[in-house]
N, C-alpha and C positions, 0 to 999 in steps of 0.2 A: 595662224593668229596666235600671239603669245598668250600665256595663261592669265596674265593680268589685264588682257584686253576687255573681257566682259565687265570687270570691276570698274575700269575707267569709263566705259559706256554707261553703266548705271549711275556713276557719280555725275557725269555730265548731264544725264537726263534729269536727275534730282535737282541740280543747280538751275536748269532751265525752268523746271516747275516752280521753284521758289521765286525766280526772277519774274515769271509771268504773274504769279499771285501778287507780288509786290507792285507791279505796274498797274494792276487793276484798281489799286487804291487812288490813282490819279486819272480822273475822267478827262475826256477830250475837252480842250479849251480851258482847263483849270489854271494854266499859267498866263492866260491873256489878261485877266482882270483880277490880279492878286489883291488889290486894295479894296475894291468895292464888293467883293463876293465872299467876305469872311463867313457871314451867317449861312450863305448857301453852301459854302465848303464844309462848314460844321455839320449841317444837316446831311449833306452827301456822305460825310465820313460816318455819321451814325447809321445811315442806311447801309453803307458798305460793311460796317461791323456786324449789323444784324444779319446781312446776307452771309457773312463768313460764319457766324454762329450756326445758321441754318445748314450751311454746307457741312460743317463739322458734325452736326447731329445726323445728317444723312449718311456721312461716311461711317459714323459709329453704328448706325442701324445696318448698313451694308456689311460691316465686319461681323456684327452679331449674327446676321443672316448667313454669312459664310461659315461661321463656327457651327451654327445649327445644322447647316447642310453637310458639314464635314462629318458629323456623328450620325447622320441619317442612316448610313449603311450599317451602323453598329448599334441601332436603337434596341435590338433584342438582346437581352442577356448581358447588359453592360452596367457596371457600377463605378462610381467615382471613388478613387483612393487618394492617398497622400500625393502632394506635388502636382495636382491637377491631372494625373494620369487616369486612364480608364482600364478596367479589367473586364474583358469579354470572356464569357464562359457559359457552360451549361450547369445548371444548379445541381449540386451534390454536396455530400458531407465534406469532401476534400475542398471543393470550391468555397464553401462557407468558411473553412479554416484559412484558406489563402486570402480571402477577402479581408478577414480580420487582421491577418499578418501584414498585408500591404497598407491597410488603413493606419496601422501603428508604425509603419516602416520609417526609420530615420533616414535611410538612403534616399527614398523617394521625395523627401521633404527638402533635399539640398541640391536640386538640379540648377543649372545656370540659366534660369528663365529670365527673359527680358534684359539681358546684358549683352555686351559685345561678344561673349562666348557662345551665344545662342544661335549664331549663323550656322546653317547646315554644312556648308562647304568647309568652314573653319573647323568644326567639330570632326568632320570626316578626315581632313588632311592632317589634323593634329596627331592622330594615331598612326597614320600611314607614312608620314614624312619624317617626324621627329624620331631621334634614337630612343631605344626602349628605356634608357636610364639605368637604374641599378640592375646589374646582370644577374642571371640565374646560374647556379651551380648544377650542372646536368650530368647524369650518368646515362650514356647511350647504350641501347641494345639494338642490334640489327637482327630482326626476326626473319628467318628464311621461311618462305611460303611453300605451298604444295607444288607450285609450278616453277620452283627454284628462284622466284623473284625475292626481293628484299623490301621490307618496310622498316622504319626506324621508330623506336620508342625512347623518348628523352624523359627519364625520371628526374624530377626536380628534387634535389637533395639539399639545397641550401640557397641563400643563407637562412639559417634558422633564427627565429625570433621568439622571445618568451610569450607564452600564450596563457592567459588566465582561464580561458574557456576551452577545455580539452574535450574533443568529441569522442575520445576513446573511452569515456566513462560508460557509454552505452554499448560499446562494441569492443571486442578483443583486440582489434587492430584499427588504425585510422581509416576513414573512408577514402577510397581512391577516386580522384577526379581526372577523367580522361578528357583532354582538350583536343578538339579537332579544328585546326586553323582553316583559313579560306582555301578554296580549291586551287589557287595559284601557288600555294606554298609559302606565302609571305609570313614570316614570324614578326608580327607587328607589336607595337608598344602595348596594344590592347591585351594580347595574349600574355605577355610577360607580366603585366600588372595583375592580371587575373590569377596567374600562378603564384605570385608573391603573396597576394592577399589570401588565397586558399591555404598556402603553407602556414601563414600566421594563424589562421583559424583552425588548424589541426587536420587539414586534408593532406593527402599524398598525391600531388599532381603528376601527371604524365602526359606528354605531348605526342600525338600521333602524326607521323610524317609519311606521306605517300611515296610511291616509287619515284626516285629521281629528285625528290624535294629535300632541301636543306642538307645537302651533302650525302644523302642516302644513295648508294650506288645503284645504277640501273643495269642489272645483270642480263636481262633479256629485253626483247622488243615488245613485251606485253605490258602496256600502260594501263592505268586504272581509269576507266571512263567516269563521267561526271557523277553518276548515281549508282555505281556498282559497289555494294558493300562487302564483297567477298574477302578482300584483304582486311577490312575492319573486323569481320567475324573472327578470323584467325588471331588477330591481335587481342581481341577481347577474351577469347578462349585462353590465350597464354596469360593474360593479366589475371584471369580467374584462377588459373592453375598456380600462379605465383602468390596471389593474395586471396586464398579461398574463403576466409572469414570476413573480409572487408566489404562493406557496401560499395557499390559502383555507381558513380554519377557521371553523366556525359554532358559536355558543353561544346557547342559549335560556334564559330565566328563567321558571320557573313555567308558567303556561298558554300562554306563547309556544312551548312545545314542540310544540303541535298544528300550528303553521305550519311549523316546521322539519321535523318528521317527514313531513308531507304533501309538502313539497318534495322531500325525499330519496326518498320512495316513487314520486312521479310522474316524477322525472328519472332515477332509477336511476344508471347509470354516466356519465351526461352532466350531473351536478350541478356539475362544476368544483371540488368540495370535496375536500380531503385528509382531513379528519376533522371530527367534530361531537361536541358535548357538550350535555346537557340537565341543568340544575340544578333539582332538585325538579319534575320533569315531571308533567303530568297526562296519563295515557295512556288511561284509560277515560273519555273525555270525556262521552259521553252519560249514563252512570250518574252521573257527577259533577254534571251539571246537574240530573238528575232527583232525586237524593237530597238535594241542597242542601248548603250549607256551614254551619258554626256561625254563630249569629246575628250576632255582631260582624263577622265577615269578609263574610258575605252582604250585610249592610246597607252596609258601607263600600265594597265593590266596586261594588255596584249604584248607590249615590249618585254615585260618581266617573263612571260611565258616563253617568248622566243629566245631570250637569253638563257633560260633554264634548259631548254631542249637543244640549244645550238651545240653543246658539247657532245651530244649523241647524234649529230646529223648524219655521220657516216653509217652508223648502225640502223638508223631509222629509214635511210634511203632504200632499204630492201623491202619495206612494207608500205611506205607512203611516198607521195610526190613531195619531196622536201622543198623544191622550188616554189610550188603553190603554198606549202605550209608557211615558209618564212616570208613570202610576199603577200600574205593575207592582210586585209585592211580592217577587219572587224573580228570580234570574238566568235561570231557565228562561222565566218569563213575558216578561222583557225580550227574550231571544233569539228567542222565538216571534213576538212583536209586531213585531220589527225585520226578520226575514228570512223568516218563514213566512206570517204573515197579512198579506201585502202586498195593495195594492189592484189592482195590474196583473197579478200572476202568483202567486197564493197556492199554497203547497205544504204537504204534511203534515210532521209532525215526523219520521216515519220516512224520508221522502225527503230531508229536510235532512241527516240524519246519514249516509245512504248516500253523499252527496257530500262530507261534511266530517269524517268519522271519520279521525283522523290515522293509524290503523293499517290503513286500507283497502288500501294498496299497500305495506305494510311489507316484504313478501317481495322486492320489487324494489329495495330499498335496497342500494347497493353501496359504502357508505362506513362505516368504523368509527364507532360511536356509543356514547358513555359516558353513562349515566344515573346521576346522584348523588342519592340519596334518603335520607331518614331514616325510621325506624320510627315516630316520634312526630309526623309531619307533621299538623297540625290542619286544614290546608286540603285536602290530597289525601285523607286518611283512612287506615285501617289498611292496611298493605302486603299482607296476605293477600287482601284484597278489591279493591284498586285497582291492583296491579302484575301484569301478565301474565307470570307466571314462565316459562311455556313459550317465550316469545319470547327470553329470555336464555339458556335452557338448550338451545335448538335452532338458533338463528340465530347463525352465527359472527361477524356484524358488530355484534352488540349486547352490551354489557357493563353490568352493574348493580353499582354500588358503594353498598352499603347500610350505614348507620350506625345505632346505636341512638338517638342524640340528634342534634338539629340543627334541628327545626322545619321551617317552609316557607321555603326560601331563606335560612336563618339561618346554621348551621354556625359559631358563634362560637368564639373562643379566649378564654383567660384574660386576655390583654392586649388592647390596642387594634389589633392587627394585622388585616389583611383576613381575611375568612372563609377557613377552610382549604379549602373547596370550590374557591375560585379558584386556590389553589396546586396543588391536585390536578388541576384541569383543565389548567393549563399544563404540569404534569409529564406528563400524558397526551399532550398535543400534541407535546411534545418527544420522547417515546418513539415516537410515530408517525413523526416525521421521521427518527429514527435507524433505525427498522425499514424504512421505504421506501428509505432510502439504502443500507442493507445489501442489500436485495433488488435494487436497481438495480446494485450492484457485482457481485453474483453473476450476474445476467443479462448484464451487460457482459462479464464474464470468459468466460461460456459462449458468447456470441456471438463474442467475439474468438477463442476456441479453435476454434469450428466454422469460422469464416471462414479462419483460418490453416491448418487441416487441409484445407479445400476448395481453398485456393490451392496448397498443396503437392501435392495429388492431381492438380490440373489441370496444374501445371507438369511433373510426372512423366509424365503421359499425353502431353503435347506432345513431350517429349523422346523418349519411346518410339516415337512415330509417325515422328519424323525419322530417328533413328539407333538402332542396337542399343545395349545397355548398354556403356558405354565401358570399364568395368573390372569384375573379379569382385567388388570390394568392394561395388558396388551390389547385386549379386545376394545377397551375404551379408547386407547391411543390410536389403533388402526381399526376403525369401525368399518371394515370391509364386509358387506353382506351380499356381495355379488356372486352369482352362481355361473360357472363356466361349463355346466353340463347340459345345456339346452340342446 
């Protein structure tokens, strides 16, 4: 079935509904007595209009009921912010700051609500199908791993743009923004625009590419599984070595969230990250593979993976059944053939997800994480079934910014500006910087006060040991009459 087939079917269905509603205005026999029944026709028309008004009121009530039912799963810990979005969180000092930030956010007040751009499929395909536009100037580094594999780091070095707000005022070097694309290795328009905007805002973006993705050579047959963060750990360690004084922020796109959340869960407080954000994350990944995607997205992503690995078919034939791999008809079949049904060490589907579920160690994450999602995401699915609400309601490190429209990694505006999710992500990172700076100032003042009081107490003790109080003014100032010889 062609890609425009569903659109034509919906158009024909809507035309039939309009035609049926128009025909209801002409009752049976209305054309038989046109001259003598004008008054009856007028009365019938009034009755028809009243019935139409009642039907419209009932439709509006049904829509309001659907909207109320939509937020029922998020009734706990949700607050309304700009643009009609909802912020779901567990109350804390940081959550209060983020709530104020998003209520004043300029980015959230400019989404394409109620326009022709608000369609979920249009917003999704806009970033996946269109060219990225203005290109990036990249400096690539191929990082050799412990098992002699390679991953690529693309440092964004241009084009530079004048920036009145320089983030290096608070730090000796600009913050590093590590961007993790989707799990299929597509360098989308979404990622390019995020890097350009971050560069203009004073960040130092770097894009992480997995083994065999985006021209990164595959030196051995060891591929990275869906939720294995071992390669990302080595990449972050290298970035920390190269930029030791720079704060590190992490952003993932789509299914790349599995790698980011696995990394934060396994590393805990040793992740070197200041904050993280997931744009249109896939959180319940096993169900996502098992239920399948809509036909168009399933075939497109599956075809891209087959094309990427086809150049390594000869090498992969030693460890997997390449015939089953390239003849697979779904993402689940492809994932099972590549990682579960191997020739040397086959494992079950359950065992695979025990080691690759991105939420397996989520309670160990010690970094604030913002998830930006839309309710009409056609790739992830309905929010009530695909978003773990208790995670955001009970974990103080996780925040969910949920909008009604936006598609999958779309979040378009009325004009040609970058997606509002990019602006919201950078506003969130700026709020984290301000929050941690204020916390450091408070801790610094408390440490300074405690050390000052300890120094005064120590000096007074030494003076008391050497001589008696020199004047009665000291006794009046320090009226200590306590005895320690009980």
